C-alpha positions in Angstrom: 39.2 100.7 187.7 37.5 102.9 190.0 36.9 105.5 187.3 35.3 102.8 185.0 33.0 101.7 187.6 32.0 105.2 188.3 31.4 106.5 185.2 28.8 102.9 184.3 26.9 103.9 187.5 26.5 107.3 185.7 25.2 106.4 182.8 23.0 104.3 184.2 21.6 106.8 186.6 20.9 109.1 183.6 19.2 106.3 181.2 16.9 106.0 184.1 16.4 109.7 185.2 12.7 110.7 184.3 11.8 112.9 181.2 10.9 116.2 182.5 7.3 117.2 180.5 7.0 120.6 179.5 4.0 122.4 181.7 1.7 122.7 179.5 1.3 118.5 179.6 1.3 118.9 183.4 -1.8 121.3 183.3 -4.9 119.6 185.0 -7.5 119.4 182.1 -11.1 120.0 183.6 -14.2 118.9 182.9 -17.1 121.8 182.4 -20.6 120.4 184.1 -23.3 119.6 182.1 -25.6 121.2 183.6 -24.5 124.4 182.8 -25.0 123.5 178.8 -28.2 125.6 177.8 -29.7 124.6 174.8 -29.6 127.6 172.3 -32.5 129.2 170.7 -31.9 129.4 167.4 -35.1 129.1 165.3 -35.6 125.9 163.7 -32.8 124.7 165.8 -33.1 120.6 166.9 -33.6 118.7 170.2 -30.5 118.8 172.2 -30.6 116.0 174.5 -27.4 115.1 177.3 -27.2 110.8 177.6 -24.8 109.3 179.4 -22.5 111.6 179.3 -22.9 112.1 175.3 -24.2 115.4 174.1 -26.6 114.6 171.4 -28.1 116.7 168.2 -30.9 116.5 166.1 -30.4 118.5 162.8 -31.7 121.1 162.6 -33.5 123.6 159.7 -30.4 125.5 160.2 -28.6 125.1 162.9 -28.4 123.7 167.0 -26.3 124.6 169.4 -25.6 124.5 173.7 -23.8 127.1 175.4 -21.7 126.6 178.0 -23.4 129.3 180.8 -20.9 128.5 183.4 -16.7 130.4 183.4 -15.2 129.6 181.2 -11.3 128.5 180.6 -9.1 131.9 179.8 -6.0 132.5 177.1 -4.4 130.5 177.3 -5.8 127.1 177.2 -6.5 123.8 175.5 -9.4 122.2 174.9 -10.5 118.3 173.8 -13.2 116.1 172.6 -14.0 114.0 171.0 -16.9 114.2 167.7 -18.8 112.4 165.3 -21.3 113.0 162.6 -24.4 110.6 162.8 -26.3 111.6 159.4 -26.1 114.9 157.3 -23.9 116.9 154.8 -22.8 120.0 156.9 -20.1 121.5 159.6 -21.1 118.6 162.6 -18.6 120.4 165.2 -18.4 124.2 165.4 -17.0 124.5 168.4 -16.8 128.7 169.3 -14.4 129.3 172.5 -12.8 132.7 173.0 -10.1 134.4 172.1 -7.6 137.1 173.9 -10.8 138.4 175.6 -14.8 136.7 175.8 -15.3 139.3 173.1 -13.9 138.1 170.6 -14.2 134.6 170.0 -13.4 132.4 167.1 -15.0 129.3 165.5 -13.2 125.6 165.0 -15.6 124.2 162.0 -15.7 120.9 161.3 -17.1 119.6 158.0 -18.6 122.7 156.4 -19.6 123.6 153.0 -20.9 120.0 151.9 -19.2 117.9 154.7 -15.6 117.8 153.8 -14.4 121.5 154.6 -11.7 122.7 157.7 -11.2 125.6 159.4 -11.4 128.5 161.6 -14.1 131.2 161.2 -13.2 134.4 161.2 -10.0 135.9 160.6 -9.5 139.0 159.0 -13.0 139.3 157.6 -12.1 136.2 155.9 -14.4 132.7 157.3 -13.5 129.0 157.6 -13.8 128.7 153.9 -11.5 131.3 152.3 -8.6 131.4 155.3 -5.4 130.0 155.7 -6.3 127.8 157.7 -9.1 125.9 155.3 -8.3 122.1 154.5 -10.6 119.3 152.9 -10.9 116.3 154.8 -13.2 112.8 154.2 -14.6 112.8 157.6 -16.7 109.8 157.9 -20.3 108.9 158.9 -20.1 107.4 163.3 -16.4 107.9 163.1 -15.4 110.0 166.3 -13.2 112.0 165.6 -10.5 113.7 168.9 -10.6 117.4 168.8 -7.9 119.3 170.1 -7.4 122.7 170.4 -4.9 125.2 171.6 -5.8 128.7 172.1 -2.7 131.2 172.8 -2.3 134.9 172.3 -0.8 134.6 169.2 -1.6 131.5 167.9 -4.5 129.0 167.4 -3.3 125.5 166.4 -5.6 122.2 166.5 -5.2 118.6 165.9 -7.3 115.6 164.8 -7.0 112.6 165.8 -2.9 113.8 166.9 -2.5 115.4 163.5 -2.2 118.8 163.5 -4.0 120.4 160.3 -4.2 124.3 161.9 -1.8 126.2 163.2 -2.3 130.1 162.6 -0.5 132.8 163.7 -3.3 135.6 165.0 -0.9 138.5 166.6 -2.2 141.8 165.3 -4.7 140.3 163.1 -8.7 140.2 163.3 -10.4 137.9 164.9 -13.8 137.0 166.2 -17.3 135.3 164.8 -19.1 134.8 161.8 -21.8 137.5 161.2 -25.1 135.6 162.0 -26.3 132.9 164.2 -23.1 131.2 165.2 -22.7 134.5 168.1 -25.5 133.5 170.0 -22.4 130.6 171.0 -20.4 132.5 172.1 -18.2 132.3 174.5 -17.9 128.9 174.6 -20.3 126.6 173.0 -20.8 123.1 170.1 -23.0 123.9 167.3 -24.4 121.6 163.9 -25.5 122.8 160.6 -28.5 120.7 158.9 -26.4 117.6 160.3 -27.0 115.1 163.3 -24.1 114.9 165.3 -22.5 114.4 169.1 -19.4 115.5 171.3 -18.0 113.6 174.3 -15.1 113.6 176.6 -15.0 117.7 176.3 -12.5 119.2 178.8 -10.3 122.1 179.2 -7.2 123.5 181.0 -5.1 126.6 181.8 -1.8 126.8 179.6 -0.9 129.4 182.3 2.5 128.9 183.9 
């Protein structure tokens, strides 16, 4: 009987124990200083404005964007934000981030090439519309989408509204920005193409043990 009572107590104790979270899930999220975001002079860009914690882009002749001129995260890290398209037919979120070093960057494109393309530019010289990260979605106007990107030395992963849509190995591959104006977003920036867009809640965290 004593053995059964002890076993019963042990089982209750195990059931009540708290699960241990992975180290990455315990990392602290940091909010970049809004004062260190600088509008990018692409030429023909729309107005860029902060209002109550929301970054608003008016549509430009081509791109409108803002670059973070403070300290940026180093690999491995995660970044998350919410973004929405208000009006337009091209990408409403072009998130440029460092990969391996600040001289090597990539861009997550959300809503490109007519409004529905998701992917990462560029991998082995192929942009977001033509490599294995490419997928197609119905991104709706005025709907907020939760974006999370994880950058590791050998992999880039992306979730939208909690669903993993990109998981690509990058070890030994050529990762870089598409040639052109997007290079002005490096090492960390946001852009939209001929589209009115908004962003909020941007945070990042280090995944270093």
